[in-house]
N, C-alpha and C positions, 0 to 999 in steps of 0.2 A: 504494500500500500504506500502511496506517495506520502511522504512525511511533511507535515506543515505545522509550524509552531502555533500553539494555542495563544490567543490574545490574553495577556495577563494585565488587565487594567487595574488601577487602584480602586478597590471596592468603594461604592458610594456609602455603605454603612458597615459598621464593625461586625465581627463574627457573632458576638452575643446578641446584638440587635437583630441580625439576620435570622438567627435561630428562633428568636421570639416571634418574628413576623411569619416565619415558616410554620409556626404552631408549637414550638417548644421542644419538638422531638425530631431528630434527623434519622430517617429510616436506615437501618444497617444495610439493607439491600442497595440503597442509593450510593452509600459510601463504597461498598464492594464493587458495584458496577463502575463507578468512577475510577477506581484503581485499575480495573481491567482495561478500560478505555484509554487511560493514561499510558499504560504499558504498551498498548497497541499503536500509540502515536496518532490516535484519531483526533479530528477537529470537528467536522460536521456530524451531528448526531440526530437521528430521527426517532421520535417517541410516539408510537401509535397508542391509542387508548390512554391518553395522558392523564385522565382523571382530573383531580384538583390541581395538578401541576407541580407537586412538591419535588418530585424527582427531576423533572425538566428544569425547574428553577435552580435546584442544587447543582446540576451539571453546568448550567449557564454561569453560575457563581464560580465554578471551577475553571472557567475559561473556554468551554466548548460552545460552538455555534449550534444552538438547539432549535429544531423544528418539531412541533408537537401538534397532534390532532386527535379528535374524538368524534363520535357520532352525534353527540349532544351539543347543541349551540350553548346551552346554559353551562355545561361543564367547561367548554372551551373558553367562554367568557370568564369563568371563575379562574381558570388556569392563567389567563392573561393578567387578571387582577393580582393574583398571588405573585407572579413574576415582577410586575410593576411595583408592587408594595415592597418587594425585597430588593429593588434597585438593579434588576437585570433585564435583559432583553431576550424574549423567546418568541419566535414566529409561530403563530397558531392558526389553525383553520379547521373547519368542520368537514368530515368525510367518513365514509364507511371504514371501520377499523380493520376489517378482514381483507377486502379488495377495494382499495381507494380508487375513486374515479378520476381524480386529477393526475396528470402526468408529473411524476416526481423526479427531481434531479437525483443523481447518484450520490449517496452519502458514504462517509468513511465508516460509520457505525450505526447500528440500530439497537435501541433498548426497548424490549417488550416486557414490561413488568407485570407479572401475574395476569397475563392475557391468555396464553395458551390454555391455562387451567379452566377458563370460563367458556371454552368452545367445544363443540362436538368434533368427532374425528374428521369429517369432511371439511369443516371450517378450519381446523388446525392445518390441514394440508394446504388449503387455499391461502391461509395466512403466511405459511412458510414460503410458498411460491412468490407471494407479494414481497416478502422480506428479501428474498434472493434478488428480485428485479430492482429493488430500491438501493442495493449496496453496490459500491464500486468493486472492481476486481481486487481481491485481497481485503475487502471490507470485513468488519467484525460484527457478528450478531451476539447480543447478550440477552438472555431470557431468565426470568424467575418463574417458578411453578410451584404448585402445592406438592408436598411429598407424601408418599404412602405411609410414612411414619407419623404423619399428623394425626392427632386424636380424633379428628372429624372423619377420617377415612372409614367408609362402610356405613355411614349414617344416610338414611333416606332410601329412595328407590333407585336401583341400579338400572341405568338406561343404556349404557355401553360398558365394556370392560373398564373397570376402575373409574367410572363416571357415575356420580350419584346425584339424583334430583332431590332437592329439599322441598319443604312445604311451601316455600315462596315461589316455586316454579323454576328457581335458579339451579343450574347443574354445575358441578365442579368435577374436573378430571384430576386425578392424583397420579403422580409419576414415581416409579422406581428409577434409580439413576440409569440402569441399563436400558430401560424403555425410552427415557428422554434422549439418551445417546443415539438409539436406533432411529427415533423420529427425526432428529436434527440431521443425522447423517445422510438422509435422502437428498439433501440440498447443500450441506455444508460439511466441513471437516471440523469435528469437535475437538477442542483444545483443552477444555477445563470444565469440570463439574464439581460443585462443593455443596455441603449441607449448610444451611443458614437458619438460625432461629430469629424470627422477626416478631416484634411486639408492636401492635397497632391499636390506636384508640378508636373504638367502635361506638358510635352514638347509641346511647341506651344500654350498652353492655360494659362500657369501660375498657380497660386495657385487655387485649386478647393476644395470646401467643400462638404463632403459627410455625410449623416445621416446613421448610421450603428447600428447594434446590435452585442454585444459581449456576448457569452454564454459559460458556462462551464458545463460539464457533466461527470459522472463517470461510468466506466465499472464495474459492480458488478456481472454479470452472466458469466459463462465460455463460451468458444467457442462451 
């Protein structure tokens, strides 16, 4: 991958104030993903299903040029607001998170945080194809997924292997490391998989702990 120096501007706000504006907690997954992207020499990063924008905002704070999108205009507006309040710039837009309609430029890296686990098998396949197209030759894909070691595994109605539907109608797919490796290997060369314990604040439930997997893979073959 072509190496380009990330822009290290003087932060508009200090680290402590940045963390407060981000919500007081910096996700471990965001920090681990940033370390992988830094080692890969990435500069431009695409974040599909960006949610409230915490990870994209953190990556922008670290000097990456971040582009983020989600299927909800409300969510995208919130992500843009979070970035602005934290003193960083993130390009945002609304699009389908699995197969975006707009023609995307090629990125050095793509971070899909907790996205694959919320898709069925056919959707996961389509997403990985989209990720492959969005990356430059030698680009890096970083994903986080739910682990089969999480205590929620097996709850609800099984709709596909290792995929369970909860009472809300939401389904979650859980991965073993070897299954994640096999799925990513259809389009990428897997370079790294690790276990991560993540604590998230869930409205109405308080702090919740999740056992997850973080993986990195590289695009080596052309489209």
